[in-house]
One Martini backbone bead per residue (centre of mass of N, CA, C, O) as a GRO file, in nm:
protein
  119
    1GLN     BB    1  -1.833   0.578  -0.153
    2VAL     BB    2  -1.524   0.404  -0.165
    3HIS     BB    3  -1.287   0.352  -0.423
    4LEU     BB    4  -1.026   0.106  -0.473
    5VAL     BB    5  -0.740   0.092  -0.707
    6GLU     BB    6  -0.513  -0.136  -0.798
    7SER     BB    7  -0.164  -0.131  -0.917
    8GLY     BB    8   0.153  -0.309  -1.019
    9GLY     BB    9   0.165  -0.588  -1.015
   10GLY     BB   10   0.368  -0.904  -1.001
   11LEU     BB   11   0.662  -1.035  -1.143
   12VAL     BB   12   0.972  -1.083  -0.956
   13GLN     BB   13   1.288  -1.074  -0.879
   14PRO     BB   14   1.515  -1.095  -0.669
   15GLY     BB   15   1.594  -0.747  -0.607
   16GLY     BB   16   1.365  -0.610  -0.713
   17SER     BB   17   1.103  -0.392  -0.853
   18LEU     BB   18   0.803  -0.216  -0.738
   19ARG     BB   19   0.489  -0.035  -0.812
   20LEU     BB   20   0.225   0.071  -0.630
   21SER     BB   21  -0.119   0.160  -0.689
   22CYS     BB   22  -0.383   0.390  -0.553
   23ALA     BB   23  -0.709   0.473  -0.645
   24ALA     BB   24  -0.942   0.713  -0.564
   25SER     BB   25  -1.284   0.827  -0.602
   26THR     BB   26  -1.233   1.045  -0.372
   27SER     BB   27  -1.156   1.329  -0.164
   28ILE     BB   28  -1.125   1.172   0.106
   29PHE     BB   29  -0.832   1.101   0.073
   30SER     BB   30  -0.698   1.373   0.192
   31VAL     BB   31  -0.822   1.283   0.503
   32SER     BB   32  -0.675   1.008   0.489
   33THR     BB   33  -0.547   0.721   0.593
   34MET     BB   34  -0.300   0.542   0.431
   35GLY     BB   35  -0.259   0.192   0.315
   36TRP     BB   36  -0.062  -0.111   0.337
   37TYR     BB   37  -0.138  -0.452   0.283
   38ARG     BB   38  -0.085  -0.809   0.361
   39ARG     BB   39  -0.126  -1.155   0.219
   40ALA     BB   40  -0.005  -1.450   0.282
   41PRO     BB   41   0.017  -1.766   0.253
   42GLY     BB   42  -0.117  -1.876   0.558
   43LYS     BB   43  -0.166  -1.577   0.655
   44GLU     BB   44  -0.198  -1.291   0.800
   45ARG     BB   45  -0.282  -0.985   0.794
   46GLU     BB   46  -0.059  -0.704   0.725
   47VAL     BB   47   0.116  -0.435   0.785
   48VAL     BB   48   0.330  -0.218   0.594
   49ALA     BB   49   0.199   0.083   0.540
   50THR     BB   50   0.166   0.433   0.641
   51ILE     BB   51  -0.023   0.752   0.580
   52THR     BB   52  -0.086   1.061   0.653
   53PRO     BB   53  -0.224   1.342   0.633
   54ASP     BB   54  -0.138   1.665   0.601
   55ARG     BB   55  -0.232   1.753   0.897
   56TYR     BB   56  -0.003   1.507   0.977
   57ALA     BB   57   0.257   1.529   0.781
   58ASN     BB   58   0.288   1.258   0.635
   59TYR     BB   59   0.318   1.015   0.818
   60ALA     BB   60   0.541   0.741   0.817
   61SER     BB   61   0.498   0.382   0.839
   62TYR     BB   62   0.665   0.061   0.922
   63ALA     BB   63   0.750  -0.238   0.888
   64ASP     BB   64   1.029  -0.400   0.975
   65SER     BB   65   1.049  -0.584   0.708
   66VAL     BB   66   1.056  -0.293   0.513
   67LYS     BB   67   1.265  -0.126   0.612
   68GLY     BB   68   1.452   0.041   0.356
   69ARG     BB   69   1.267  -0.071   0.095
   70PHE     BB   70   1.006   0.089   0.149
   71THR     BB   71   0.773   0.341  -0.002
   72ILE     BB   72   0.546   0.580   0.099
   73SER     BB   73   0.298   0.770  -0.095
   74ARG     BB   74   0.132   1.087  -0.191
   75ASP     BB   75  -0.137   1.224  -0.419
   76ASN     BB   76  -0.391   1.441  -0.387
   77ALA     BB   77  -0.446   1.533  -0.685
   78LYS     BB   78  -0.482   1.200  -0.757
   79ASN     BB   79  -0.581   1.008  -0.537
   80THR     BB   80  -0.284   0.874  -0.461
   81VAL     BB   81  -0.110   0.577  -0.370
   82TYR     BB   82   0.218   0.452  -0.288
   83LEU     BB   83   0.448   0.158  -0.345
   84GLN     BB   84   0.781   0.128  -0.304
   85MET     BB   85   0.967  -0.167  -0.410
   86ASN     BB   86   1.268  -0.289  -0.286
   87SER     BB   87   1.450  -0.554  -0.250
   88LEU     BB   88   1.310  -0.810  -0.311
   89LYS     BB   89   1.149  -1.090  -0.157
   90PRO     BB   90   0.997  -1.386  -0.128
   91GLU     BB   91   0.847  -1.288   0.147
   92ASP     BB   92   0.675  -1.063  -0.025
   93THR     BB   93   0.475  -1.255  -0.103
   94ALA     BB   94   0.151  -1.124  -0.201
   95VAL     BB   95  -0.139  -0.964  -0.118
   96TYR     BB   96  -0.213  -0.629  -0.190
   97TYR     BB   97  -0.364  -0.372   0.014
   98CYS     BB   98  -0.569  -0.106   0.011
   99ASN     BB   99  -0.615   0.170   0.252
  100ALA     BB  100  -0.888   0.359   0.405
  101LYS     BB  101  -0.899   0.598   0.677
  102ALA     BB  102  -1.135   0.771   0.788
  103PRO     BB  103  -1.231   1.012   1.015
  104ASP     BB  104  -1.472   0.794   1.107
  105TYR     BB  105  -1.314   0.501   1.079
  106THR     BB  106  -1.360   0.407   0.807
  107ASN     BB  107  -1.305   0.124   0.602
  108TYR     BB  108  -1.120   0.081   0.300
  109TRP     BB  109  -1.095  -0.150   0.012
  110GLY     BB  110  -0.930  -0.318  -0.202
  111GLN     BB  111  -0.883  -0.601  -0.420
  112GLY     BB  112  -0.595  -0.642  -0.497
  113ALA     BB  113  -0.237  -0.732  -0.539
  114GLN     BB  114  -0.015  -0.929  -0.695
  115VAL     BB  115   0.296  -1.045  -0.544
  116THR     BB  116   0.586  -1.197  -0.703
  117VAL     BB  117   0.885  -1.355  -0.570
  118SER     BB  118   1.087  -1.497  -0.831
  119SER     BB  119   1.317  -1.717  -1.020
   0.00000   0.00000   0.00000
């Protein structure tokens, strides 16, 4: 069983920055594709960013709505994935979920971190 714990959410003004962290409980992290998803009020969950494991060159992909503003990264030594969010907009307000897709395609999810962008 893999446990994912997010941290770093909160309230920020438009144009501000936040960094989300997600710590995994096991070393399966290093061979998993990691991702961040979000669910805004009244909307479906959507993918924000994903990053492949080292053997696939840590390829990062982003939703069009966050390209150029968000950066996903991973630290395998710490079993942690990050999401640096800059130039935040009110429409980025959502609960952000960490995801691990293991090599056997099992999905693991964190409990979610609230991000609110408001003045």
